[in-house]
C-alpha positions in Angstrom: -14.4 -12.4 -3.2 -13.8 -13.6 0.4 -11.1 -15.9 -1.0 -8.8 -13.1 -2.0 -8.9 -11.7 1.5 -8.5 -15.1 3.2 -5.6 -16.1 1.1 -3.6 -13.1 2.2 -3.6 -14.3 5.8 -2.1 -17.7 5.1 1.4 -18.4 6.4 4.0 -20.2 4.5 5.1 -23.7 5.4 8.5 -24.1 7.1 11.1 -21.4 7.7 14.2 -19.9 6.1 15.0 -21.0 2.6 12.7 -24.0 3.1 9.6 -21.8 3.3 7.0 -23.0 0.8 3.8 -21.2 0.1 0.5 -23.1 0.2 -1.2 -23.8 -3.1 -3.9 -21.0 -2.5 -1.0 -18.6 -1.7 0.7 -19.5 -5.0 -2.6 -19.1 -6.9 -3.0 -15.6 -5.4 0.5 -14.6 -6.4 -0.1 -15.8 -10.0 -3.4 -14.1 -10.2 -1.9 -10.8 -8.9 1.3 -11.0 -10.9 0.3 -12.4 -14.2 -3.5 -12.6 -14.6 -4.9 -9.3 -13.2 -2.4 -7.1 -15.1 -3.3 -9.0 -18.3 -6.6 -10.3 -19.7 -8.0 -11.0 -16.3 -8.4 -14.7 -16.8 -6.6 -18.0 -17.7 -7.3 -21.5 -18.6 -7.6 -23.7 -15.5 -4.9 -26.0 -17.1 -2.5 -23.1 -17.2 -3.1 -22.2 -13.5 -2.8 -25.8 -12.4 0.5 -26.2 -14.3 1.8 -23.0 -12.9 1.0 -24.0 -9.3 2.6 -27.4 -9.8 5.9 -25.7 -10.5 6.0 -24.7 -6.8 6.0 -28.3 -5.7 2.3 -28.9 -5.3 0.3 -31.8 -6.6 -2.2 -31.6 -9.4 -5.0 -32.4 -6.9 -3.9 -29.5 -4.6 -3.6 -27.1 -7.5 -7.1 -28.0 -8.7 -8.5 -27.7 -5.2 -7.0 -24.1 -5.0 -8.7 -23.1 -8.3 -12.0 -24.7 -7.3 -12.0 -22.9 -4.0 -11.4 -19.6 -5.8 -14.4 -20.3 -8.0 -16.5 -21.5 -5.1 -15.7 -18.4 -3.0 -16.3 -15.9 -5.8 -12.9 -14.7 -6.8 -13.0 -16.5 -10.1 -15.9 -17.3 -12.5 -15.6 -20.5 -14.6 -16.7 -20.5 -18.2 -16.9 -23.9 -19.8 -15.5 -24.3 -23.3 -15.9 -28.0 -24.3 -13.8 -30.0 -21.8 -11.9 -26.9 -20.6 -12.7 -24.2 -18.1 -11.6 -20.5 -18.6 -11.3 -18.9 -15.1 -12.0 -15.2 -15.1 -11.4 -12.9 -12.2 -14.5 -11.1 -11.0 -14.4 -7.3 -11.2 -14.2 -7.0 -7.4 -11.3 -9.5 -7.1 -9.4 -8.0 -9.9 -9.7 -4.5 -8.3 -8.6 -5.8 -5.0 -5.5 -7.5 -6.5 -4.6 -4.3 -8.4 -5.0 -2.2 -5.2 -2.7 -4.6 -3.4 -0.2 -4.4 -6.2 -0.3 -0.6 -5.9 0.8 -0.7 -2.3 4.1 -2.3 -3.3 5.1 1.0 -4.9 5.6 2.5 -1.5 3.7 4.7 1.0 5.0 8.2 1.0 4.5 10.0 4.3 3.1 13.5 4.2 5.8 16.1 5.0 3.5 17.8 7.6 4.2 15.1 10.2 0.5 14.4 10.7 -0.8 11.1 12.0 -4.2 9.4 11.6 -5.8 8.0 14.8 -8.3 5.2 14.3 -11.0 4.6 16.9 -12.7 1.3 16.0 -15.5 -0.3 18.0 -17.9 -3.2 17.4 -21.5 -2.1 16.7 -22.7 -5.4 18.3 -24.2 -6.7 15.0 -23.8 -10.4 15.7 -24.8 -11.4 12.2 -22.3 -9.1 10.4 -19.3 -8.8 12.7 -18.0 -12.4 12.6 -18.2 -12.5 8.8 -15.9 -9.5 8.5 -13.7 -10.0 11.6 -10.8 -11.6 9.7 -10.8 -9.0 7.0 -10.9 -6.2 9.6 -8.0 -7.7 11.5 -6.0 -7.9 8.2 -6.7 -4.2 7.5 -5.5 -3.2 10.9 -2.4 -5.3 10.6 -0.3 -2.4 9.3 -1.5 0.1 11.9 0.1 0.6 15.3 -1.9 -0.1 18.4 -1.7 2.5 21.2 -4.6 1.3 23.4 -7.9 -0.6 23.4 -9.8 0.1 20.2 -7.3 2.8 19.2 -4.7 2.5 16.4 -2.3 5.0 14.8 -0.7 5.4 11.3 1.2 8.1 9.5 -1.1 10.1 7.2 -0.2 8.6 3.8 -1.8 6.8 0.9 -1.7 3.5 2.8 -3.6 5.0 5.7 -6.2 6.5 3.4 -6.7 3.1 1.7 -7.2 1.4 5.1 -9.7 4.1 6.1 -11.8 3.7 3.0 -11.8 -0.1 3.4 -12.8 0.0 7.0 -15.6 2.4 6.2 -17.1 -0.4 4.1 -16.8 -3.0 6.8 -19.9 -4.2 8.6 -20.2 -4.7 12.3 -17.8 -1.9 13.3 -17.9 1.9 13.7 -14.9 3.9 12.6 -13.7 7.4 13.7 -10.5 8.8 12.2 -8.8 11.8 13.8 -5.8 13.6 12.2 -3.2 15.2 14.5 0.4 15.9 15.4 2.2 14.0 18.1 2.8 16.6 20.8 4.3 14.3 23.5 6.3 12.1 23.7 8.6 12.0 20.7 7.2 10.3 17.6 10.0 7.7 17.7 8.9 6.7 21.3 5.3 6.3 20.1 6.4 4.2 17.2 8.4 1.9 19.5 5.3 1.2 21.6 2.8 0.9 18.8 4.6 -1.3 16.3 6.7 -4.5 16.4 9.3 -3.2 13.9 11.7 -6.1 14.7 9.2 -8.5 13.0 8.9 -6.3 9.9 12.7 -5.8 9.8 13.2 -9.5 10.0 11.0 -10.1 7.0 13.0 -7.6 5.0 16.1 -9.4 6.1 14.8 -12.7 4.9 14.0 -11.2 1.5 17.5 -9.9 1.2 19.0 -13.3 2.4 16.8 -15.5 0.2 17.0 -13.6 -3.1 20.3 -11.6 -3.2 22.4 -14.6 -4.4 19.7 -16.6 -6.2 20.6 -17.1 -9.9 17.8 -18.9 -11.8 19.1 -20.4 -15.0 15.9 -20.9 -17.0 12.8 -18.9 -17.7 10.8 -21.4 -15.7 13.2 -21.0 -12.7 12.8 -17.2 -13.1 9.0 -17.6 -13.0 9.2 -19.5 -9.7 11.8 -17.1 -8.2 10.1 -13.9 -9.3 6.7 -15.1 -8.1 8.2 -16.1 -4.8 9.9 -12.7 -4.4 6.8 -10.8 -5.4 4.8 -12.7 -2.8 7.4 -12.1 0.0 7.8 -8.4 -1.0 4.0 -7.8 -1.0 3.9 -9.4 2.5 6.7 -7.1 3.7 5.0 -4.0 2.3 1.6 -4.9 3.6 3.1 -5.2 7.1 5.2 -2.1 6.8 3.4 0.9 8.2 5.3 3.3 6.0 6.7 5.3 8.9 8.7 8.6 8.5 12.4 8.0 8.2 13.2 9.9 11.4 11.2 7.3 13.5 12.9 4.2 12.0 16.0 2.4 13.2 19.3 3.4 11.5 19.7 -0.1 10.1 16.2 -0.3 8.6 16.4 -2.8 5.7 13.6 -1.6 3.5 15.9 0.5 1.2 18.2 -2.4 0.7 15.3 -4.7 -0.1 13.8 -2.1 -2.4 17.0 -1.9 -4.4 17.1 -5.7 -4.6 13.5 -6.0 -5.8 14.1 -3.3 -8.5 17.1 -5.2 -9.8 15.4 -8.5 -9.8 12.4 -7.0 -11.6 14.8 -5.9 -14.3 16.5 -9.3 -14.4 13.6 -11.7 -13.9 10.1 -10.2 -14.6 10.3 -10.5 -18.4 11.6 -14.0 -18.4 8.9 -15.0 -15.8 6.1 -13.5 -17.9 7.4 -15.5 -20.9 7.5 -18.7 -18.9 3.9 -18.2 -17.7 2.7 -17.4 -21.3 4.5 -20.6 -22.5 2.4 -22.7 -20.1 -0.7 -21.8 -22.2 0.9 -21.5 -25.6 -0.7 -24.7 -26.9 -4.2 -23.9 -25.6 -7.0 -22.1 -27.5 -7.5 -18.4 -27.5 -9.6 -17.0 -24.6 -13.3 -17.5 -25.1 -15.7 -14.6 -25.3 -16.9 -14.2 -21.7 
């Protein structure tokens, strides 16, 4: 299951419209968008063919699926000369939880905030193994001092808290409080780099607002790319109250765009993915 966590931290290659996800990133997007919501598995040939549509070689695509098996996100079931790759229960749950985050993080109307105090327990055998995952979980929180993070009390904060409680090598204390001084907007400005998140929303709007894929296959590529970029935006977005955000905050614009593209592209994308495995046998009994 380490693979699913590690793959979330990869950066895309290049910049602007030339950005291209790595083969493991593409595999993660396919597993999250098409496999986990369905039967939870696919023929290796289908996944390899799908990854190739994003400009990767057959060798790179096979390496990505092999790594997923090796690191425990997928289990391979041989059927003659073919391999059926099934998501493990833990990996499937993690992908579904990540997908749930894209539905938004509604702040509580009470104006409460969660204060995370996180320290290493000094367990040298455990801490390095989980360091990368811990940093990923803290990525959406605001840092207000050494070992101290802050987040609005919402579903995203609760999910981070539960995940951190399961981490080895750290101790976690979470306090719930109001911000008495200074103004919440001033705390937000210090704790978060909202310009970076704002820029990611801007790139989503720029890259996908005028894109018009003409075929189902092109829709599959475009919708998968958009889902990946949108998940990355939401994962980095702390879900702050509206009164603490800049007046030109682009998330609402990006949300409307994603909703429209979901209506326009998702069905055609799913049909294209299904077509990749149309000539293959039915899934084996795993």
